[in-house]
Phi, psi and omega in degrees: 000320179296316180296324179294325180291319180295319179297320179295322180293316179297322179296321179294318179296320180297318179296321180295317180295322180295321180294320178296318181295327180294330181279344181278146178293144180272127180264118181257139177282140178297140182252127176288134177279150180288154179299142176280173187296331182275005173091358181271124181273122178267134176079009179248125182290152179301150181290140174266352181078011185252352186271097177224152177253141183091187184280117179224162177237126184291135176277122182278163184292337179287351175264354185272141174265109184296131179281153171271148179256127177227159178247144177230162178218173186275329188259358179226157181249134174264130179250129176250124182254115183261157181286352178207168184300144178276130181244349184205136175220134176229126182261140183285333181204173179278004178286344180232156175231151181210154178190156178287145178294145183300125177078001181230125186270342186254010178243125179248130178256137184225138174205168180282135175268342179234130180288134174059038176292143190262334184269140177290143176229189182208170170205161183231151182224138172240133178255163188287350174264014168093011180269142178246127180240139180235140183226136166260135189235135172225160183275141174215140179297321179227090179301140179287328185239114181258331180233113189238127177261119179275132184280162175278128186266019186304318185254014178279171178104150182254150172064302186260007181053041180253122182298141183277011173244021172091144181240342193252039174269130183252141175244144191300324184289346180259007178063234184268003180271143175278143177303325180296318180292318178301317180297318180296320179295314180298319179294321179296316179298317181295315183292323182283333169050056176268148173249109181268316181260133178240007183243002183245116179169180180217141179215117175196157181059027179079007179245132177243126178236114187223162176257120182271333181184157173236132182234151181231139172209115182052243186264016184233149171245144181237121182251121182261113184244162178219139173241122180242127180254106180270002180261178177262001181261123180302146180252109179267123184275126174278302176195161174241129185238133175253129181210147174257124184228167176289142177293316180235134181240120179292155179298144179063026177246133179294138180282126179265120181236140173237117181283141174246116185262117174299140180268340178210155175216132178256126182061047176285122184251155177247354177213137173242110182290167182298140179061032182230148173241136179235142180241147178222142174248121178257141175249126177230159175294147182301129180224157165232153186261126179297161176302140180080007180241165176211154177263123181246134176244118183254139175240122183245135177272140179285125180055037180209178183239012181272054182284150182230158180200140172219165188244139173244125179271165181298324179295334175288321180294316184289344176265017179301140181285128181279137179273117180252338178208155181254134176242101182260123179274000000 
């Protein structure tokens, strides 16, 4: 009888609690709407970049490369002019197309592949001097800027003189050196214009081709050359060739040549006008010359016979001046 009374009491309390709950307002949790077909999420707040599971480290804004904003359209082409050749392009979506201009390595053309696309997209560019550029792209019927010149970021950046479009991009032909550092070294050598060697060069037909200095930094050698035209006839350069050859070649013996290809050249000229001197800094991978060999640098005139040539011995290479600091004017 006692157990029956307790069961009746609990049942009465449950009915009372249910009645009270029915009178209380029902609190509903907000429901996220699914993405619409055009990719725009309705009712979803913008990402803060902080929602990750597991152990993560937040990327601060001083590590971010700010993107440039450009507009594209379907009936016109936007041209981006970079300070050096473009070696890499990545597009964020199929809404845009891009490609290098025919015969020109430092101009990128961009346009819309889809008329009136609504979602913003992006693309990225890497140039051969190690700069990274990022762009956010949106569609416009009439873009305000159709031809854009991208500046050289060598001296940009605050406090640490670090360019805000990245400094540490490596290209395979430069080994462990960054293109930006190689460019700065070549510019420093060119601007300071020292003559270390006075015994290496060639002079005939009114043309002087000489080596002003050899510099070393880590895995690279830098050769500072000069072409002086003492005549009134312009000197058009066909090509300059670096090769390692035998010092002495026996008769009826094939000449063994090993070409050395410069990976970079600063102020490479194709014409030296009359009564003018031009200088170029070449960057090559670090080499030493085996016994019985020599490094020959040939200068050939286009459609002419005023060719020049000089020899660099191994003792000249090993005495290359080490670069300890950069002096940029």
